[in-house]
Every structure is written in C-alpha cells, then in structure tokens.
C-alpha positions as CSV (number, residue, x, y, z in Angstrom):
1,M,-28.9,-68.9,54.3
2,A,-27.7,-72.4,53.9
3,Y,-24.0,-73.2,53.7
4,D,-22.2,-75.7,51.6
5,L,-20.4,-77.6,54.5
6,T,-18.4,-79.7,52.2
7,A,-16.0,-76.8,51.5
8,P,-15.3,-74.7,54.9
9,L,-13.4,-76.0,57.8
10,V,-16.1,-76.5,60.4
11,I,-14.9,-75.7,63.9
12,G,-17.3,-76.6,66.8
13,I,-16.3,-74.8,70.0
14,S,-17.5,-75.0,73.6
15,S,-18.9,-71.8,75.1
16,R,-16.2,-72.0,77.7
17,A,-13.5,-72.3,75.2
18,L,-14.7,-69.2,73.4
19,F,-15.5,-67.1,76.6
20,N,-14.2,-67.0,80.1
21,L,-17.2,-68.6,82.0
22,E,-15.2,-70.0,84.9
23,D,-17.1,-67.9,87.6
24,E,-20.4,-69.1,86.0
25,N,-19.2,-72.6,86.0
26,A,-18.3,-72.2,89.7
27,V,-21.9,-71.2,90.3
28,F,-23.0,-74.2,88.6
29,E,-20.7,-76.7,90.3
30,E,-21.4,-75.2,93.9
31,H,-25.0,-74.3,93.7
32,G,-26.5,-76.2,90.8
33,L,-28.5,-75.9,87.5
34,K,-31.1,-73.3,88.9
35,A,-28.7,-71.0,90.5
36,Y,-26.4,-71.1,87.2
37,A,-29.6,-70.1,85.2
38,D,-30.7,-67.7,87.6
39,Y,-27.3,-66.0,87.4
40,Q,-27.1,-66.2,83.6
41,R,-30.4,-64.4,83.4
42,A,-29.5,-61.8,85.8
43,H,-26.4,-61.1,83.8
44,E,-28.0,-61.3,80.4
45,K,-26.7,-58.0,79.1
46,D,-23.4,-58.5,80.5
47,V,-20.6,-59.2,77.9
48,I,-18.4,-62.3,78.7
49,P,-14.8,-61.8,78.6
50,P,-12.7,-63.8,76.0
51,G,-11.7,-67.4,76.9
52,P,-8.8,-69.5,76.1
53,A,-9.5,-70.2,72.4
54,F,-10.9,-66.6,71.6
55,Q,-7.9,-65.2,69.8
56,L,-7.6,-68.6,67.7
57,V,-11.3,-68.5,66.7
58,K,-10.9,-64.9,65.6
59,A,-7.9,-65.7,63.5
60,F,-9.8,-68.6,61.8
61,L,-12.7,-66.3,61.1
62,N,-10.3,-63.9,59.6
63,L,-9.5,-66.3,56.9
64,N,-13.0,-65.7,55.5
65,H,-11.8,-62.3,54.5
66,L,-9.0,-63.7,52.2
67,Q,-11.3,-64.3,49.3
68,E,-14.4,-62.5,48.6
69,G,-17.5,-64.6,48.4
70,Q,-15.7,-67.8,49.6
71,R,-16.3,-69.0,53.2
72,T,-13.2,-70.6,54.5
73,V,-14.2,-71.5,58.1
74,E,-17.5,-72.0,59.9
75,V,-17.5,-71.8,63.7
76,I,-20.5,-73.2,65.5
77,I,-21.0,-72.9,69.3
78,M,-21.7,-76.3,70.7
79,S,-22.9,-75.6,74.2
80,R,-24.4,-77.8,76.9
81,N,-26.2,-74.6,78.0
82,S,-29.9,-74.3,77.4
83,P,-31.2,-71.7,74.8
84,E,-32.6,-69.3,77.6
85,T,-29.1,-69.3,79.4
86,S,-27.2,-68.9,76.3
87,L,-28.4,-65.3,75.6
88,R,-25.3,-63.8,77.1
89,I,-23.1,-65.9,74.7
90,F,-25.0,-64.5,71.6
91,H,-24.9,-60.9,73.1
92,S,-21.1,-61.4,73.5
93,I,-20.7,-62.8,70.0
94,E,-22.5,-59.8,68.7
95,H,-20.4,-57.4,70.9
96,Y,-17.1,-58.8,69.7
97,G,-18.4,-58.9,66.1
98,L,-17.7,-62.6,65.5
99,D,-19.1,-64.1,62.5
100,I,-20.8,-67.0,64.4
101,S,-24.5,-67.6,63.5
102,R,-25.2,-71.2,64.2
103,A,-25.2,-73.1,67.5
104,A,-26.2,-76.4,68.9
105,L,-27.6,-75.5,72.5
106,L,-28.0,-79.0,74.1
107,S,-29.4,-78.4,77.6
108,G,-27.0,-80.6,79.3
109,A,-26.7,-83.3,76.6
110,E,-23.6,-84.7,75.4
111,V,-21.8,-82.6,72.3
112,A,-20.4,-85.9,70.7
113,P,-23.4,-86.9,68.6
114,Y,-23.7,-83.4,67.1
115,L,-20.1,-83.4,65.8
116,K,-20.8,-85.8,63.0
117,A,-24.4,-84.0,62.2
118,F,-22.3,-80.7,61.6
119,K,-19.6,-82.4,59.9
120,T,-17.4,-81.0,62.3
121,D,-13.6,-81.1,61.4
122,L,-12.2,-79.9,64.6
123,F,-13.8,-79.2,68.2
124,L,-12.4,-77.0,70.8
125,S,-13.3,-77.4,74.4
126,A,-12.2,-75.9,77.6
127,N,-12.9,-79.2,79.6
128,S,-9.9,-81.4,80.4
C-alpha cells in the first residue's frame, strides 16, 4: 500500500537508536564485517532489547491511533546493515508490535542521501 508522504511526520531511525545493538557493534568494531554478519545470522531469532530511542518511537507511533484512518507518523528504519543481517531487526519490530514496515538497508552506504528521498522530517541516530 502506498502512503501519502506529504501528510505524516516522517521519522528515519537507525537500527542502533531503536534497538540496543551495542554488543553487535562491538563485534563489528573488533572483528570486522564477516564476524558481525555471522553473529547476526547465528542470533537471527533473538529479540533485540529496546535502544535509546525505542520509547520515543513507540510514543510517536501511538499518535497514529488518535484519528482512525489517518496516519500521523511514519517511521522508517535507515540502517547501514545489509538485508541479510537485518532479519533480527524485523523480527524484533514484529515482536514489539511496532508499526514499521519500510526500511532502507544500505549495506554500509551513507544514510544522508536517503533522507531526502524518503522526505524525512526527523532522523534519530545512536551515533555521536
């Protein structure tokens, strides 16, 4: 289903802001991309704990329940992960019942060019 992106507040969020992926990031930093990908595949069914922006995103998504039939907020995952390593992210989104259905999985590419493409009003990231 296509959304009219001129009306809702469009929030892009990194996977590390939505979920606590600090252990996984440490694997990446210390052992590289292959070890990270292997780790993610080995833990594909494990639910990821909430991250620093999780409650904020839940609150934003709850705004969609204020007026029936009107989508107030659209949240889009914008991750430098590859599609194959992002299965845990989508499994966790489903587990928590988050109304997030779109993502840009960039396989290491920069997020910035996608902000305009998705008409993003706000971007939340765990990177400092």
